[in-house]
Every structure is written in structure tokens, then in C-alpha cells.
N, C-alpha and C positions, 0 to 999 in steps of 0.2 A: 682693468684694461691692459696693464702690463702682462697679466697672465694670458690674456687673449693674444697679445703679440708673440709670446713664447709658444703658445699652441700653434699659431699660424706658421711660425718658423719651423716648428717640428713637422707640421703637415707638409709644407712645400719641400722641405729637405727630404722627407720620406718619399714623396711623389717623385722627385728628381732622381733619387738614388735607386728606387725600385724600378722605375721605368728605364733608367739607364742600364740596369742589369739585364732587364728583359730585351732591350735593344741590342746589347752586345751579344747576348746568347743567340738571338735570332740571326744576327749577322754571321756568327760563328757556325751555326748549324745549317742555315739556308742560303748563305751567300749574300752578295750585293743586291739591294732592291732595285737598282737601276737596270733591270733586265725586262724587256718587253714581254717575254713569255710568261712572266708571273702575273701580269696584269689582266686577270680574268674579269668579267663584268662586275662581280660583287666586290672585288678588291678595288676596282676603279670607283665604284659607288662609295665605298668606305673612305677612300682617299679624298673624294669630293666633299664628303661630310666633315672630314678632319680639317680640310683647308678652309672651310667656312669659319670654324673656330679660330684657326690661325689668322685669318683675315681680321676677325674681331680684335684679337689681342694685338695685331699689328697696328691697328688704328690707335689703340691706347699707347703703344710704345712710341709711335710718331709724335703723339701729343706730349708724352712724358719726357722724352729726351730733347734737350735744347739743341743738339747737334744732329743734322741730317746724316752725317757719316756714322755716328754711333747708332742711330736708328736703323740705318741700312744694314749694319753689321748684325744687330740683334734680330732683325727680321730675317736675314739670311740664315742665322742659327736656328731661329724658330721654325722656318719652313723645312729645314732638314732634320731637326730633332723634335719638333712639335711639343708634346707634353713635357719632355725633359727640359727643353729650352725655356718654356714659359715658367715652369716651376723654379728653375734656377734664377730667372730674371726677378720673379716676385720675391724669392728668398733674399736676393741681394738688396732689393728695395727695402725689405723689412730690416735688414742689418744696418742700413743707413739711417734709420730713425734714431732720434735722440731719446733718452729716457723720458723726457717730458712728453714727446709725441707718442711714445708707447703707452704712457699712462693716460693720455687724453683720449685718443681715438686712432689706433694704428692703421686701420683700413682707410680712413679718410686721408691720412697723411701719405699713405702709399699710393692712393689713387691720383692725387693731384700733384701738379708741378709746384715747385716751391713758391713761385711768385703768385700763384692763384690762391695759396693758403692765406695770404695777407691782403690780397687786393681783389677779392671776389666782387666787391662793390663796383669795381671798374670793369663791368661786363662789356666785352667787345661787341659792337653791333655793326650792322651795315652789310654791304653787298657780299663781302667775302664770307662772313658767317652764314648768310642766307644760302650761298651756293654750296657750302660744305654740308649743311644740314639737309638741303634738298637732294644733293647727290647721294648722301648716305641713305636717305629715305627711299631713294630709287634702287640703290644697290642691293639692299637686303631682300626685297621681293624678287628681284632678278635672280639672286643666289638661291633663294628658296625654290623658284621655278626650275632652275637648272638642276638642283638636287633631285626634285621630283622626276624630271625627265631622265636623269641618270639611273634612278632606282627603277623606274618603269622599264627602261631599256634592259637593265640587268635582269629583272623578273621575266621579261619576254624572251630573252636569249639564253638565260642560265637557270630559269626555274625559281622555285621558292628558296628564300634564304634560310628556311627552317630545316634544311637537310644537313645531316651530320657530316657528309663528305665534303661539303663546301668549306668547313672549318678545319679540314686537314691541311689547308694552305697556311703555313706558319706565319707568313707576312700578313695575311688577313687577320689572324688572331691578334698579332701584335698591333696592327692598326686599330682594331676594335678596343684594345686596352688603351691605346693612345687617345682615342676619342673620349673615353671616359675619364682619363687623367685631365684632359682639357675641360670636361664638363664639371669635374670637382672644383677646378680652379675658378670657373665661371660662377658656380653655385655659391661660393663664398661672397662674391659681389651681389648676386641676386638676393641672398638672404639678408645681406646688409641693406639693400635697397628697400626691401619690403617691410611694411610697418606692422604686420600681424603674422602670427604663426600660421593662420589658415592660408593666406595668400602665398606665404613662403613655402609651405608644405605642398600646395597645389603645383607651384612652379617646379619644385624639386621633382615631383612625380612626372610632370610633363617633360622635363629635361632628361630624366632617366629613361623614359619610354621613347622619346622622339629625338633626342640628342640635337643635332644641328638644325632640324626644323624648329625646335624650341628656341635655339639661339636666334634664328631669323625672326620668329614671332615676338620674342621678348624685346629685341632691338627695335623692331618696327613700333611696338607699343610705346617704348620709352622715347623714341625719336619724335613721335607724334605728340608727346607731352611737352616737347620743347617749342619755344617760339621760333619761327622760321628765321628771325633775325638775331636770335640769341647765340651765345657761345656754345660750341659743341661740347665742351668739357662738362657742362651741367648735367649731361646724361649720366655721368658717373655717380651723381649724388642723389640723395633722397629728394623727392619733389617738395618744393616750398621750404626746404631746410638745407642750406648750403654751408652750415657751420659744423665744426667738430661736435660729436655727441659725447656727453658725459656718460659714465657707466650706468646711471639710472635711466638714461634715455636710449639705451641699446637693448631692448627686450629680447632680441633674437641672437645677438652675439655678445656675450659678456661673461 
């Protein structure tokens, strides 16, 4: 497990550094992205797909941070730097782990707030939890439908995305890289959640092929496994198993 923590640190540091270099190069060669003229239909569709993943990570950051001010700062950073921001955030969370947590189950300890690691038996119930779960269950289908509408509009107004000339736009290429940096970060969690190589492999394929559609589908699936009155943070963990996993019980990540 300590080796897993080291590998994860290397992964997220590499993602942050690599995408940071790409982002700086794009800014240098193609200028500020806050220009309306660069937002052609397919770039708008790519940005919409990217923001769905940013929304997902934002929910986790709000839960993870005990201060709303700190959450707001990280969410601001995330929505402006996306893949680089979330990679830096996860890397920092990994650095905060104690040697014992790294040896036990680093992903578990990164996912949860400190108080929930010791007090999971005190699961919050009631109206507030029910509203949060219900609202999130509604949000992801709406986001999926909005993304479909954006892509259909882009296809109708700008043609097929499989044309080489579309990808001459540097910010579109950078946004596509950004989407898949986010997907890699999400897939670490997905592989951790899944209990078999088959289901994990299928979800990896779905995420690679459908990116943010897969994010919506996976979140909807996991949210409907939760009790409507249960705490939202349980969606982070394996179903029916909310304790840290030993090395022998992590067949997919170890």
C-alpha cells in the first residue's frame, strides 16, 4: 500500500506538471482563452464536457474541506485550471497522509474527511441528507441532457467532429487533453470502487469513449445505490464496505 501511495503521488504530480506545461504553451502561442471569437460550437461542447467533471470534483472538495472559504478558493482554481488544479489538489491530499495511512489504504484516507474515518458508524440521517442526495440525483441527468443538447447543436451547426480542420484550434486540443486528465483522475476512484477486473475494465472503456457522459452515468448509478436518507459521502466508498482495505483486499489497486 505504501508503494501504491508513491505511485499515486507520481501519477498526479506528472499530470499536474504535464498539463501545466501544455496550458502555458497554449497561452503563449494562442493567447488568452477569454475571447468570444475562439468559442466555436465544438469548443463550447468540449468545455461543457470538461465542466461536468469539474462539477464532480467540486462536490468532493466541498465535502473534503471543513472551511467554505478554502473550498471556494479550490473550486475557483479548479474551474480555471481544471485538470492541473485537481491533480495538484489530490497530490497535496496524498502528501498529508501519515505513513500509517499510506500503508493501510491511501485512497480511502484521501477520499474521506478525517472525522469520517473514525466515526463512520455515526451516519448522518434526516431531511438534509435526503435533500442533498435527491438534488444530486437530479443534477446529473440534467447535466447529461445539457451535454447531449450541446453536442447535437455543435454537430448541426459545425458538422462532424471527425474532421481534421476542427482540431487546428489550439484551445480545443488543449481542452480535450484537459478532459482526459480529469478522466484519469476519476478512473483511479472508479477502479478503487469496482470489485472485479471485468467491471473496472468495462468502465475504463466507457470513460475513454464517452468521457463526461460516462461521468454522469457512473454518478447516477452510484447515487441510486445510496439510501435517500443516508450521508452523501458514502458514494465515495465501496458498497457495503466502508472501512479501509488491507493490501490483500485491494485486487485492482495494490
